C-alpha positions in Angstrom: 13.7 29.7 -3.9 15.2 26.5 -4.5 13.4 23.6 -5.7 12.3 21.0 -3.1 13.6 17.5 -4.0 11.7 14.4 -2.4 12.0 11.1 -2.5 9.5 8.0 -3.0 10.7 4.6 -2.1 9.3 1.8 -3.1 9.7 -1.7 -1.3 8.9 -4.1 -4.2 9.6 -1.4 -6.3 9.9 -3.9 -9.7 6.0 -5.4 -9.5 3.0 -4.1 -11.2 1.7 -1.8 -8.7 5.6 -0.1 -8.5 6.6 -0.1 -12.0 2.9 1.6 -12.8 4.3 4.3 -10.6 7.3 4.8 -12.2 5.2 4.7 -15.8 2.5 7.2 -14.2 4.7 9.4 -12.8 6.9 10.2 -15.1 4.1 10.8 -17.7 2.5 13.5 -15.3 6.0 14.7 -14.9 6.1 15.3 -18.5 2.6 16.0 -19.1 1.6 13.0 -21.2 -1.5 12.0 -18.3 -4.2 13.3 -16.8 -4.0 12.4 -12.9 -7.7 10.6 -13.2 -7.8 8.7 -10.3 -5.7 10.7 -7.9 -7.5 12.2 -5.2 -5.1 14.9 -4.6 -5.4 16.5 -7.9 -9.0 17.3 -7.1 -9.8 21.0 -7.2 -10.2 21.1 -3.3 -6.8 19.9 -2.7 -4.9 22.0 -5.3 -4.4 25.1 -2.8 -2.2 22.7 -1.0 1.5 23.5 -1.4 2.0 19.0 -2.2 4.8 17.9 -3.7 5.1 18.7 -7.3 5.4 16.0 -9.8 8.7 16.5 -11.2 10.2 17.6 -7.6 9.7 13.5 -7.2 12.7 11.1 -7.7 11.8 7.7 -7.5 13.9 4.7 -5.8 13.2 1.5 -3.7 13.9 -2.3 -3.1 13.0 -5.4 -4.9 14.0 -9.2 -4.4 15.2 -9.4 -8.1 16.6 -7.1 -10.6 15.0 -6.1 -13.5 14.5 -3.4 -16.1 11.2 -1.1 -15.9 10.8 -0.3 -19.7 11.0 -4.4 -19.9 8.3 -4.4 -17.3 6.1 -2.2 -19.1 6.6 -3.5 -22.4 6.2 -7.3 -21.2 2.7 -6.2 -19.5 1.9 -4.2 -22.7 1.6 -7.2 -24.4 0.3 -9.8 -22.4 -2.1 -7.5 -20.4 -2.9 -4.9 -22.9 -2.2 -1.9 -20.1 -0.2 1.3 -20.9 1.3 2.5 -24.5 4.4 1.8 -26.2 4.7 5.3 -27.7 4.2 6.2 -23.6 6.5 3.8 -22.1 9.3 5.1 -25.1 8.6 8.7 -24.1 9.5 8.0 -20.7 12.4 5.8 -21.1 14.7 8.7 -20.1 13.3 8.9 -16.2 12.6 5.2 -16.1 16.2 4.3 -16.7 17.2 6.9 -14.3 15.1 5.7 -11.5 16.1 2.0 -12.4 19.4 3.1 -10.9 18.3 3.9 -7.8 16.6 0.2 -7.1 18.7 -2.0 -4.4 18.4 -5.9 -3.8 16.1 -6.5 -1.3 17.1 -7.4 2.2 16.0 -10.4 3.4 16.5 -13.2 6.0 15.4 -16.3 5.3 12.1 -16.0 4.9 8.5 -17.8 3.1 8.7 -19.6 0.0 6.0 -17.9 -2.1 8.0 -14.4 -1.7 11.3 -15.9 -1.8 10.5 -17.7 -5.4 9.7 -14.2 -6.8 13.5 -13.1 -5.7 17.1 -13.8 -7.4 19.6 -15.4 -4.4 22.0 -13.9 -6.1 20.5 -10.2 -6.4 18.9 -10.4 -2.8 21.1 -8.6 0.4 21.1 -11.8 2.7 21.8 -10.8 6.5 22.1 -12.8 9.6 20.5 -10.8 12.0 17.0 -9.1 11.9 19.0 -5.5 13.3 21.3 -6.2 10.7 18.4 -5.9 8.5 17.6 -3.1 9.7 20.7 -1.5 9.3 21.6 -2.6 5.9 17.6 -0.9 4.7 18.4 2.3 7.0 21.8 2.4 5.1 20.3 2.4 1.6 17.7 4.7 2.2 20.2 7.6 4.0 22.4 6.7 0.8 19.4 7.6 -1.6 19.3 10.7 0.4 22.5 11.7 0.3 23.2 10.9 -3.2 20.2 12.8 -4.6 20.0 15.5 -2.2 16.6 14.8 -1.1 15.0 16.9 1.3 12.7 14.1 2.4 11.6 10.8 2.1 8.2 8.8 2.2 8.8 4.7 2.1 5.7 2.9 0.6 5.5 -0.8 1.1 3.9 -1.8 -2.2 5.7 -5.6 -1.8 3.4 -8.9 -1.8 1.4 -9.6 1.0 3.1 -11.5 3.9 2.0 -14.5 6.0 0.0 -13.8 9.2 2.8 -12.6 11.5 2.1 -14.2 15.3 1.8 -11.5 18.1 4.6 -10.8 20.4 4.8 -9.8 23.7 7.8 -6.9 22.8 5.6 -5.5 20.1 4.1 -3.4 22.9 7.2 -1.2 23.8 10.1 -0.2 21.5 12.6 -0.6 24.4 11.4 -4.4 24.8 11.4 -4.7 20.9 14.9 -3.6 20.9 15.8 -5.4 23.7 14.8 -8.5 21.6 16.1 -7.5 18.2 19.9 -7.0 20.0 19.3 -11.0 21.1 18.8 -11.6 17.7 15.0 -12.8 17.9 12.7 -13.2 15.2 10.2 -11.3 16.4 9.5 -8.8 13.1 8.5 -10.1 9.8 10.2 -8.3 6.7 7.5 -5.8 6.3 8.3 -4.7 9.8 12.0 -4.7 9.8 11.6 -2.2 6.4 9.3 -0.1 8.8 11.5 0.4 11.8 14.7 1.4 9.1 12.4 4.3 7.8 11.0 5.2 10.7 14.4 5.0 12.7 15.9 6.9 10.1 13.3 9.8 9.8 10.9 9.1 7.3 7.6 8.9 6.4 6.4 5.7 6.0 3.1 4.3 4.2 1.7 0.2 4.7 -0.1 -0.4 1.1 -0.3 -3.7 1.7 -2.0 -6.1 4.7 1.6 -7.2 6.3 2.2 -6.4 9.7 4.5 -3.3 8.5 4.3 -0.4 11.3 1.0 -1.7 12.8 2.0 -2.2 16.1 2.7 -0.3 19.2 6.6 -0.3 19.4 6.8 1.0 15.9 4.1 3.8 16.9 6.6 4.7 19.5 9.6 4.9 17.3 7.6 7.1 15.2 6.8 9.2 17.7 10.7 9.4 19.1 11.9 10.0 15.6 9.2 12.7 15.0 7.7 11.3 12.0 4.8 10.0 10.3 2.9 6.6 9.2 -0.2 5.1 7.9 -1.3 2.2 6.7 -2.8 -0.2 6.2 -4.2 -2.2 2.9 -5.3 -0.2 0.6 -8.7 -0.1 -0.5 -8.9 0.2 -4.4 -11.7 -2.1 -5.4 -14.2 -4.4 -4.0 -13.7 -3.0 -0.5 -13.9 0.3 -1.7 -17.1 -0.4 -3.0 -18.5 -1.9 0.3 -17.4 0.9 2.4 -19.8 3.0 0.1 -22.8 0.7 -0.7 -23.1 -0.2 3.4 -23.9 3.2 4.6 -26.8 2.9 2.4 -28.1 0.3 3.8 -27.8 1.2 7.2 -29.3 4.7 6.2 -32.0 3.2 4.9 -32.6 1.0 7.9 -32.6 -2.2 5.3 -31.4 -5.4 7.6 -28.1 -6.9 5.7 -28.7 -10.6 6.3 -25.6 -11.7 4.1 -22.8 -10.5 2.0 -21.1 -12.8 -0.2 -17.6 -11.8 -2.3 -15.6 -13.8 -4.9 -12.7 -12.8 -6.1 -10.7 -13.8 -9.1 -7.2 -12.4 -10.0 -3.8 -12.9 -11.7 -0.3 -11.5 -11.6 2.4 -11.5 -9.1 -0.4 -10.6 -6.1 -2.4 -13.2 -7.3 0.4 -15.8 -7.3 1.2 -15.0 -3.6 -2.2 -14.7 -2.3 -2.8 -18.8 -3.9 -0.7 -20.0 -0.7 -3.6 -19.7 2.1 -1.2 -18.6 4.7 -0.7 -15.5 2.3 -4.3 -15.2 2.0 -5.2 -14.9 5.4 -4.1 -11.5 6.2 -6.0 -10.4 2.8 -9.1 -12.0 3.6 -9.2 -10.8 7.5 -8.6 -6.9 6.0 -11.5 -7.5 3.7 -14.1 -8.7 5.8 -14.3 -6.6 8.8 -15.5 -3.1 7.2 -19.4 -4.0 6.3 -20.1 -5.4 10.6 -18.5 -2.2 11.7 -20.3 -0.2 9.4 -24.0 -1.6 9.7 -23.6 -2.1 14.2 -24.1 -6.1 13.4 -22.6 -8.9 11.8 -24.4 -10.1 8.9 -23.5 -13.4 7.4 -20.3 -12.8 5.3 -18.4 -14.7 3.3 -15.0 -13.5 1.0 -12.7 -15.8 -1.5 -9.8 -15.1 -3.3 -8.6 -17.1 -6.2 -5.9 -17.0 -8.4 -6.5 -17.1 -12.2 -3.0 -17.1 -14.0 -4.3 -16.4 -17.3 -6.3 -12.6 -15.7 -2.9 -11.4 -15.4 -3.1 -7.9 -13.8 -6.7 -7.7 -13.8 -9.3 -8.7 -11.5 -13.0 -9.1 -11.1 -15.2 -9.2 -7.9 -18.7 -10.8 -7.9 -20.7 -9.9 -4.6 -24.0 -10.9 -3.5 -26.0 -8.8 -1.1 -29.3 -10.1 0.6 -30.8 -8.2 2.1 -34.7 -7.3 4.3 -36.8 -4.6 3.9 -40.3 -3.4 4.4 -43.0 -6.4 5.8 -40.0 -9.0 6.0 -39.5 -8.5 2.0 -36.5 -10.6 1.1 -34.4 -8.8 -1.9 -31.1 -8.9 -3.3 -28.5 -6.6 -5.1 -25.7 -8.0 -7.0 -22.6 -5.8 -8.6 -19.9 -7.3 -10.6 -16.4 -5.1 -9.9 -14.0 -5.7 -12.9 -10.7 -3.5 -12.7 -6.9 -3.6 -13.4 -5.3 -3.6 -9.7 -2.1 -1.6 -10.8 -4.0 1.3 -12.6 -6.0 1.4 -9.4 -3.3 1.3 -7.0 -0.8 3.6 -8.2 -2.3 6.9 -7.9 -3.1 6.2 -4.2 0.4 5.5 -4.1 1.3 9.0 -5.2 -1.9 10.6 -3.3 -0.3 9.0 0.0 3.4 9.9 -0.6 2.3 13.5 -1.2 -0.2 13.6 1.5 2.3 11.8 3.9 5.2 14.0 3.3 2.8 17.2 3.3 2.1 15.9 6.8 5.6 15.3 8.0 6.6 18.9 6.4 4.0 20.5 8.8 5.2 18.9 12.1 2.9 16.1 12.3 4.3 12.9 14.0 2.8 9.6 14.5 -0.4 8.0 12.9 -2.0 9.9 10.0 -5.5 9.0 11.0 -6.8 11.2 8.5 -5.7 8.9 5.8 -8.3 6.3 6.7 -10.4 6.9 3.6 -7.4 5.2 1.5 -7.4 1.6 3.6 -9.5 -1.6 4.6 -7.8 -1.5 8.0 -6.7 1.9 8.9 -4.4 2.1 12.1 -5.8 3.7 15.0 -9.4 4.5 13.4 -12.4 2.4 13.6 -14.8 4.0 11.1 -15.3 2.5 8.1 -17.5 4.5 6.2 -15.8 5.5 3.3 -18.0 9.2 3.4 -17.0 9.6 6.7 -13.4 8.9 6.5 -13.4 11.1 3.1 -14.5 13.9 5.5 -12.3 13.3 7.8 -9.5 13.7 5.6 -11.1 17.3 4.0 -11.9 18.6 7.9 -8.1 17.8 8.6 -6.3 18.9 5.6 -8.8 22.3 6.0 -10.1 21.8 2.7 
């Protein structure tokens, strides 16, 4: 039987997550790394016919030209990540995949994200509809040139500012009418989502940006018989919140307040330093605790950019709760992690699971992937353990 070929297309391919995915995928393909951190390599998932690492071809869009090997080597020097021997061993794949990265397609956009790009590389377009067409052309060209059976598009780009709801977001016909008039009714993340879904490819929104999380694009996925999932992957502090909050609820403790302070560096930290870009991330991090507890304690979340942190992040949480006879007690924890290393294996998990769902003929929102996200589309359950059972039940493992 002929080996199948699938594509993993990363929006924001040259970012810290994208470059780590590239190195991780090449390392796994060559047997140079253990798949620690990948859910789909747990024993119960191994009976599923998921895409093998050697079957995956990497491509993507980015706002700047770059070099995977240079990015990884520079990050090694600055943040102590990766192994130079591993980077050199994977260089052939990294160079090959680098040739698949296309200039990002962009209308005039917010300054924080635009400053990370390079004007003479970016594909500037005159209308949202032209942007969708250009992105679609790049995706179809990738599929044809690499002779791929399927493609999954994963948004790992910087967080956008909050985009206001539009009336046309409710129905695909209304959205298409607005786009035909040249109206700016979608942010960049949703233009990429539209192009991916319209081409019949799976789409995953790893970010808090709008992406495909509007009814009109859910309708488009149904029409094109493809799948999508999102949004905002939970990799650190929020993951812990959705693990710990069920314990407080199950023991009938009353949580009085939950305060979390986050500091991080890198490109994501730089973009989130703008309050307009920070707001969607703050909202995404806020709601899980009250949803699990069934009431709303006082909560506070802060996110601060500390340049010297490079690719690392730290979260300090203080939980004030009440126990028997009104006794007030405290739990505190510190989470220190490397965002790219936490995120990259989940990107590969989501890619494999989305491609598998589409190959089985599933259509629409992949609600069973809720355990990967802070704000899972179409799902109100935030208890991590309940979400993980949803995943296993759906997959029959």
